[in-house]
N, CA, C and O of each residue as an XYZ file, in Angstrom:
352
protein
N     -53.432    -10.105    -93.629
C     -53.755     -9.064    -92.680
C     -52.494     -8.247    -92.386
O     -51.465     -8.803    -92.004
N     -52.579     -6.949    -92.563
C     -51.439     -6.074    -92.304
C     -51.386     -5.675    -90.843
O     -52.403     -5.342    -90.235
N     -50.188     -5.715    -90.293
C     -49.982     -5.270    -88.921
C     -49.362     -3.890    -88.946
O     -48.528     -3.593    -89.801
N     -49.759     -3.062    -88.029
C     -49.115     -1.759    -87.880
C     -47.902     -1.954    -86.968
O     -48.042     -2.407    -85.832
N     -46.727     -1.616    -87.462
C     -45.504     -1.789    -86.688
C     -44.944     -0.419    -86.353
O     -44.650      0.385    -87.239
N     -44.803     -0.169    -85.072
C     -44.259      1.091    -84.593
C     -42.761      0.903    -84.360
O     -42.356      0.237    -83.408
N     -41.944      1.488    -85.227
C     -40.500      1.276    -85.113
C     -39.872      2.157    -84.042
O     -38.669      2.063    -83.799
N     -40.656      3.008    -83.399
C     -40.129      3.852    -82.322
C     -40.048      3.109    -80.997
O     -39.677      3.698    -79.982
N     -40.390      1.831    -80.991
C     -40.286      1.023    -79.775
C     -38.829      0.842    -79.376
O     -38.496      0.919    -78.193
N     -37.950      0.600    -80.363
C     -36.528      0.418    -80.079
C     -35.867      1.784    -79.959
O     -35.870      2.567    -80.908
N     -35.303      2.066    -78.797
C     -34.608      3.338    -78.619
C     -33.181      3.256    -79.153
O     -32.760      4.095    -79.950
N     -32.440      2.242    -78.710
C     -31.063      2.062    -79.179
C     -30.588      0.686    -78.764
O     -31.197      0.039    -77.912
N     -29.503      0.243    -79.364
C     -28.911     -1.022    -78.936
C     -28.059     -0.758    -77.706
O     -27.479      0.318    -77.558
N     -27.988     -1.731    -76.841
C     -27.263     -1.609    -75.579
C     -26.104     -2.581    -75.634
O     -26.315     -3.791    -75.726
N     -24.863     -2.066    -75.578
C     -23.699     -2.919    -75.781
C     -22.608     -2.625    -74.755
O     -21.659     -1.902    -75.056
N     -22.731     -3.176    -73.546
C     -21.605     -3.099    -72.627
C     -20.527     -4.099    -73.037
O     -20.748     -4.913    -73.933
N     -19.387     -4.046    -72.400
C     -18.262     -4.892    -72.808
C     -18.547     -6.385    -72.614
O     -18.026     -7.202    -73.372
N     -19.356     -6.761    -71.625
C     -19.681     -8.167    -71.409
C     -20.524     -8.739    -72.542
O     -20.442     -9.933    -72.830
N     -21.313     -7.922    -73.173
C     -22.231     -8.395    -74.196
C     -21.542     -8.797    -75.492
O     -22.121     -9.540    -76.283
N     -20.328     -8.329    -75.728
C     -19.669     -8.644    -76.999
C     -19.433    -10.149    -77.154
O     -19.534    -10.670    -78.265
N     -19.124    -10.849    -76.075
C     -18.945    -12.300    -76.152
C     -20.268    -13.020    -76.365
O     -20.322    -14.009    -77.097
N     -21.342    -12.534    -75.731
C     -22.641    -13.173    -75.893
C     -23.184    -13.006    -77.305
O     -23.879    -13.884    -77.815
N     -22.867    -11.876    -77.936
C     -23.318    -11.656    -79.302
C     -22.680    -12.681    -80.232
O     -23.345    -13.222    -81.115
N     -21.406    -12.944    -80.035
C     -20.707    -13.902    -80.896
C     -21.134    -15.342    -80.620
O     -21.352    -16.114    -81.553
N     -21.254    -15.704    -79.352
C     -21.479    -17.101    -78.991
C     -22.943    -17.530    -79.019
O     -23.242    -18.646    -79.444
N     -23.853    -16.680    -78.583
C     -25.233    -17.110    -78.383
C     -26.245    -16.404    -79.268
O     -27.448    -16.581    -79.074
N     -25.796    -15.606    -80.237
C     -26.703    -14.852    -81.101
C     -27.688    -14.022    -80.285
O     -28.898    -14.074    -80.509
N     -27.162    -13.268    -79.351
C     -27.972    -12.467    -78.446
C     -27.718    -10.995    -78.709
O     -26.572    -10.567    -78.847
N     -28.794    -10.222    -78.778
C     -28.685     -8.770    -78.892
C     -29.510     -8.144    -77.791
O     -30.533     -8.690    -77.380
N     -29.059     -6.987    -77.310
C     -29.740     -6.298    -76.222
C     -30.126     -4.912    -76.701
O     -29.315     -4.198    -77.291
N     -31.376     -4.534    -76.442
C     -31.885     -3.239    -76.863
C     -32.489     -2.509    -75.679
O     -33.033     -3.121    -74.760
N     -32.384     -1.188    -75.718
C     -33.114     -0.341    -74.798
C     -34.428     -0.017    -75.492
O     -34.423      0.533    -76.593
N     -35.564     -0.353    -74.860
C     -36.862     -0.250    -75.516
C     -37.802      0.638    -74.707
O     -37.505      1.023    -73.576
N     -38.934      0.949    -75.312
C     -39.963      1.751    -74.658
C     -40.530      0.975    -73.470
O     -40.674     -0.246    -73.543
N     -40.853      1.667    -72.381
C     -41.263      0.981    -71.161
C     -42.605      0.273    -71.265
O     -42.834     -0.700    -70.546
N     -43.494      0.725    -72.132
C     -44.833      0.156    -72.175
C     -45.032     -0.883    -73.273
O     -46.154     -1.348    -73.476
N     -43.978     -1.256    -73.979
C     -44.140     -2.256    -75.039
C     -44.001     -3.662    -74.444
O     -43.409     -3.852    -73.381
N     -44.565     -4.639    -75.164
C     -44.490     -6.012    -74.688
C     -43.567     -6.836    -75.586
O     -43.000     -6.317    -76.548
N     -43.421     -8.117    -75.266
C     -42.475     -8.976    -75.974
C     -42.862     -9.196    -77.436
O     -41.993     -9.241    -78.306
N     -44.143     -9.330    -77.706
C     -44.579     -9.560    -79.082
C     -44.314     -8.347    -79.967
O     -43.941     -8.497    -81.130
N     -44.502     -7.164    -79.432
C     -44.211     -5.948    -80.193
C     -42.722     -5.848    -80.499
O     -42.337     -5.488    -81.612
N     -41.889     -6.164    -79.523
C     -40.435     -6.122    -79.713
C     -40.020     -7.147    -80.772
O     -39.196     -6.853    -81.638
N     -40.596     -8.347    -80.697
C     -40.288     -9.395    -81.665
C     -40.643     -8.947    -83.075
O     -39.846     -9.129    -83.995
N     -41.823     -8.367    -83.265
C     -42.249     -7.910    -84.589
C     -41.339     -6.815    -85.135
O     -40.989     -6.832    -86.315
N     -40.958     -5.872    -84.292
C     -40.129     -4.746    -84.742
C     -38.725     -5.216    -85.127
O     -38.190     -4.786    -86.149
N     -38.135     -6.079    -84.333
C     -36.785     -6.562    -84.638
C     -36.787     -7.376    -85.935
O     -35.884     -7.235    -86.760
N     -37.788     -8.216    -86.111
C     -37.868     -8.983    -87.358
C     -38.109     -8.077    -88.565
O     -37.583     -8.341    -89.646
N     -38.885     -7.028    -88.398
C     -39.182     -6.117    -89.493
C     -37.968     -5.272    -89.877
O     -37.667     -5.129    -91.062
N     -37.273     -4.714    -88.892
C     -36.157     -3.800    -89.170
C     -34.923     -4.561    -89.649
O     -34.326     -4.196    -90.662
N     -34.536     -5.613    -88.931
C     -33.271     -6.290    -89.215
C     -33.406     -7.502    -90.132
O     -32.393     -8.090    -90.509
N     -34.626     -7.893    -90.502
C     -34.873     -9.018    -91.421
C     -34.215    -10.312    -90.931
O     -33.520    -10.994    -91.685
N     -34.447    -10.632    -89.661
C     -33.920    -11.855    -89.048
C     -35.080    -12.598    -88.390
O     -36.163    -12.041    -88.211
N     -34.844    -13.855    -88.033
C     -35.829    -14.647    -87.305
C     -35.460    -14.656    -85.828
O     -34.329    -14.976    -85.462
N     -36.412    -14.305    -84.994
C     -36.182    -14.218    -83.551
C     -36.687    -15.489    -82.895
O     -37.798    -15.944    -83.164
N     -35.861    -16.054    -82.035
C     -36.244    -17.264    -81.318
C     -37.006    -16.914    -80.042
O     -38.052    -17.499    -79.761
N     -36.481    -15.953    -79.268
C     -37.060    -15.667    -77.963
C     -36.733    -14.230    -77.583
O     -35.700    -13.695    -77.987
N     -37.615    -13.604    -76.804
C     -37.392    -12.256    -76.287
C     -37.611    -12.289    -74.783
O     -38.641    -12.771    -74.313
N     -36.652    -11.782    -74.031
C     -36.777    -11.639    -72.582
C     -36.647    -10.151    -72.252
O     -35.824     -9.448    -72.838
N     -37.455     -9.687    -71.323
C     -37.410     -8.269    -70.951
C     -37.218     -8.121    -69.456
O     -37.554     -9.009    -68.674
N     -36.667     -6.975    -69.078
C     -36.576     -6.621    -67.666
C     -36.556     -5.109    -67.538
O     -36.127     -4.401    -68.449
N     -37.019     -4.630    -66.409
C     -37.038     -3.199    -66.136
C     -35.868     -2.881    -65.224
O     -35.744     -3.446    -64.137
N     -35.008     -1.971    -65.671
C     -33.871     -1.528    -64.870
C     -34.365     -0.386    -63.997
O     -34.768      0.661    -64.504
N     -34.335     -0.583    -62.704
C     -34.899      0.392    -61.782
C     -33.993      1.618    -61.659
O     -32.804      1.570    -61.975
N     -34.585      2.708    -61.195
C     -33.822      3.943    -61.019
C     -32.867      3.809    -59.841
O     -33.108      3.041    -58.910
N     -31.783      4.568    -59.901
C     -30.767      4.522    -58.859
C     -30.556      5.911    -58.286
O     -30.783      6.913    -58.963
N     -30.128      5.965    -57.055
C     -29.803      7.232    -56.411
C     -28.337      7.548    -56.682
O     -27.457      6.751    -56.355
N     -28.075      8.696    -57.273
C     -26.712      9.127    -57.590
C     -26.411     10.415    -56.856
O     -27.315     11.097    -56.374
N     -25.131     10.742    -56.777
C     -24.719     11.951    -56.089
C     -23.794     12.755    -56.991
O     -22.923     12.195    -57.657
N     -23.986     14.063    -57.010
C     -23.052     14.949    -57.698
C     -22.830     16.188    -56.843
O     -23.238     16.213    -55.682
N     -22.198     17.208    -57.389
C     -21.852     18.380    -56.578
C     -23.078     19.155    -56.109
O     -22.996     19.903    -55.134
N     -24.216     18.989    -56.789
C     -25.436     19.696    -56.401
C     -26.303     18.922    -55.424
O     -27.304     19.455    -54.945
N     -25.954     17.701    -55.121
C     -26.735     16.895    -54.186
C     -27.115     15.559    -54.791
O     -26.451     15.050    -55.694
N     -28.199     15.006    -54.273
C     -28.662     13.700    -54.725
C     -29.673     13.849    -55.860
O     -30.423     14.823    -55.920
N     -29.677     12.860    -56.760
C     -30.682     12.796    -57.805
C     -30.924     11.341    -58.151
O     -30.120     10.475    -57.805
N     -32.023     11.067    -58.830
C     -32.371      9.713    -59.230
C     -32.310      9.591    -60.750
O     -32.778     10.469    -61.474
N     -31.727      8.491    -61.220
C     -31.741      8.219    -62.646
C     -33.121      7.695    -63.026
O     -33.894      7.295    -62.155
N     -33.427      7.694    -64.298
C     -34.726      7.193    -64.755
C     -34.677      5.677    -64.884
O     -33.628      5.100    -65.170
N     -35.820      5.043    -64.671
C     -35.902      3.611    -64.921
C     -36.164      3.398    -66.407
O     -36.762      4.248    -67.066
N     -35.714      2.258    -66.932
C     -35.871      1.957    -68.352
C     -36.007      0.457    -68.546
O     -35.749     -0.321    -67.628
N     -36.411      0.056    -69.739
C     -36.661     -1.351    -70.032
C     -35.605     -1.883    -70.993
O     -35.245     -1.233    -71.975
N     -35.119     -3.080    -70.683
C     -34.094     -3.737    -71.492
C     -34.696     -5.005    -72.083
O     -35.416     -5.737    -71.404
N     -34.393     -5.260    -73.361
C     -34.905     -6.462    -74.033
C     -33.739     -7.289    -74.543
O     -32.885     -6.793    -75.278
N     -33.711     -8.553    -74.147
C     -32.743     -9.519    -74.657
C     -33.403    -10.257    -75.819
O     -34.442    -10.891    -75.639
N     -32.810    -10.180    -77.005
C     -33.377    -10.798    -78.198
C     -32.450    -11.927    -78.642
O     -31.299    -11.682    -79.003
N     -32.951    -13.164    -78.614
C     -32.195    -14.330    -79.046
C     -32.592    -14.639    -80.488
O     -33.778    -14.773    -80.792
N     -31.608    -14.751    -81.371
C     -31.872    -15.017    -82.777
C     -31.740    -16.498    -83.080
O     -30.996    -17.213    -82.409
N     -32.471    -16.961    -84.101
C     -32.323    -18.343    -84.555
C     -31.035    -18.476    -85.341
O     -30.558    -17.509    -85.937
N     -30.480    -19.656    -85.343
C     -29.217    -19.902    -86.058
C     -29.403    -19.800    -87.539
O     -28.448    -19.977    -88.295
């Protein structure tokens, strides 16, 4: 049975400075993903694109924040983050 895989679910990889140690030690990757996708879709896309075996996927929604600039206050957009743990 063929599955339809939408590769537009992954927006980009997310790599702050803290994540570099986790990538080396725990085989963890972090992606910025589409807000309406679920864990199974993320698992399928990562396995399809990168040809790796995924152990576990954890997701969280990063809420919008109130920021200030010279024109006044504005809100950032909320987005979804996916933690992908790879098998050894």
